[in-house]
N, C-alpha and C positions, 0 to 999 in steps of 0.2 A: 429261646428268647433272642430277638433280632438285635442288630447293632444299635438301632435307635433307642430301644428300651434299655439296653446295657449302658449307653452313654448317659442318658437322662437319669437312670436309676443310680449310677455311680456318682454323678455330680450331686444329686439330691442327698445321698448318704454322706458324701464328703462334707457338704455344708451343714447337715444335721450334726455330724461329729464335731465340726469346728465350733458350732454354737454351744454344744455341750462342754467341750474342752475349756472354753473361756467363760462358761456360765453366763452367757449373754441373755438368755430368756428363762425366767422361772415360770413354773406352772401357774396359770391364773392371771398372768400379766397382760396388760394391753400395750401393744407396740404401735408406734407410728412409723410409716415408711415414707421416705422422701421419694416421690414419684414424678420424675421430670418427663417421662415418656420415652427417654432414650434407651438404648439396648441394655445398659447396666441396671438401671432401675426397674425395667420391665422384667428382666431375668430375676431380680430380687423379689419382685412382686409375685411371680409364679412359684418360686421356690418357697417363699413363706406361705403362700396359699396351700401348697402341697404338704407343708410340715406343721400347720397350725393345730391339727388334731393330735398328731403324734407328740408334739411338744407342749400341747395344752395351753395355747395362748390365743388371743384375738388380736387383730390389727386393723388400723384405719390408715388412709393415705393422705398425704399433704402435697399439694402442688403449688408452686410459686411461678407465676408468669412474670418474667423480668421486664417485659415490654421493650426488649432490646433489638428485636428483629421482627420482620413481617410475619414469619412463620410461627411465632410464639403462640398466636391464637389457635393455630392448627394443632399444636402440641397439647394445648389445654383441652381442646375438644376430644382429642384422642384419649387422654387420661380420663376424662369424664365418662366416655363410652366404655372404656376398659373396666372402670370401677363399677359402673352400672351393670355391665354384663355379668360380673362375678359377685355382685351384691356386697361390695366393699364401700363403706362410707368414705367420702372424699371431702377434705377441707381445702378449698381453693382460694388463693390470694393473687392479686394483681398489683404490682408495685413498679413504679418507674425507677429502675435501678440507676440509670444514667443520671437522673436528677439527684438522687441520694448521693451518688458518688461525687458529683460536683459540689453539693452542699457540704459534705463531710471531708472533702479533700482526699478521697480514696480512689483506688483503681476500681473499675467496674467489677473485677473479680472479687476484690475484698468486700465491696459494698454488697454484692450479691450473696456472698457467704453470710455476712452479718444478718442480712434480711431473712435468709432462709432459717437461720437459727432463732431469730426473733419470732418468726411464724411458728416454728416447732414449739417454742416455749409457750406461746399463746394457746396452742391447741392442747398441749400437755396439761396446762392449768384448767382448761375448759372441760377436758374429757377424763382426766385422771390417768392418762397414759403415763407409763414410767420409763419407757425406752424409746429411742429414735433409731431406726435402722436406715443406714445410708449405704450406697452401692459402690464404695471404693473397692478396687480389686488389685491384683498384683502389679499391673502396670502403673496404676496410681501410686502404689507404694514405691516403685523404682523411681518415678518422677519426683516424688517428694524427697527421697533421700538425695538424689542428684541436686535438686533445687537447694536443699540445705547445705550440701557440700560446696556448691558454687558460691553460696553466700557466706561461706566461712563459718558454718555451724560447728559447735562443739560436739562432744560425744552424745549428749542428750538429744540433740537435733538429728543426728545420724540414725537414731533409733527408728525414725520414720513414723508411719501411721500405726497407731495401736489398735488391736482388735476391739478393745473396749476402753472408752474414756468417759468417765462420769456416766451420763445416761445414754451416750451415743454408742451404738454397736455397729460392727462392719462384718456381716456374715460372709461377704464375698471375697474377703482378703485371701482366702485359700484357693481362689480361682484366677486363671489368666484370662485376658480378653478373648483369646481364641476359644477357650472353653465356654465362655458366656455366649459367644456367637453360635457355637455348635449347639448348645442347649436350646437356644431360641429357634434355630433353623430346623432342628430335628423334631420340634413340637409345632412347627409352622406358626410361630408367634411373631407378629409384626411389631415394629417399634418406629419411633420418629428419629430422624437424623438432624442434629443441630449443625447447620452449614458453617457456623463460626468455629467449629472444632477443627476444621481443615485449615484455618487461617493461622499463620505464624506470627500474627500481630501480638498474641499473648505469650507470655514467657513459658507457661506449661506446654503450650502447643509446639513451641520451638523444640523443647526437650523431646516431646512425643514423636514429632515427625522428622527431626533432623539429627538429634543426638542419640536417642535410644536405638534406632535402627542400625547406626554405625557400631555402637557397643555390642549389639547382638551379633553382627557380622564378625567382629573381633573375637567374641567369645566362641562362636561356632568354629572359627578357624583355629582356635587354640585347643580344641578337643581332639 
C-alpha cells in the first residue's frame, strides 16, 4: 500500500475511532454538516462520506452565505457543485451578517456564529436531524483556550472546545490543520480559501497568525 493510501486510511480510522470514543453518532441518525467550502469543512465532508456506511448514518449539508465578501458567492457555488456531485442534499442560506451585527450590537464573528446555529436549528426541525457536525480541529482548540486565558477565564473556560456539546459534534478535534491539508492534497480535493482568514483585524486571526506560531517555536526549542 502506498503512502497516500496509508495517510488517508490512517486519518479515516483515527476519526472513526474518535467518533466512537465520544459516541458522537448512533446508527440510524441523520447528521447535518456545516459546509463552508473551506479546507476544514471539505475534509469533514469527505471523511463523513467515507464513514457513513461503516457507522450507519446519513447526512445532509448546511451552507450559510454571510454576504461579507465578494467571493462568498463563489464559495456558495462550490458547495452546491460539491453536494450535487456526491448526491448530498444541501440546505443553503444567505444572510447579511454585517446588518445583523449592527442591529444586535455584536461583532461580525458573534453575529455569524449565532446565525449559523439558527440555520442549523431550522434545518434540524425541518428534517429530523439529531446532530450537527462542525469542523473544529486542534488549532481551533488551542486558539479557544488561549482566547479564554487572555480574557481571564476560569478553569471551566480553559477546558476549551468539547468533542460533543448538546447536539453539536466535532469529529476533527483529533486532527491538526496540517493533517487536514495532507488528507485533501493526497486525495486531490479542492476547497475554497476565505481571504479574510489572513487578516489580523479579527481577534482569533491575531492568535492564529501572530501568537501561536511563536508558541510553537518556543515549544520546539524546549524539546
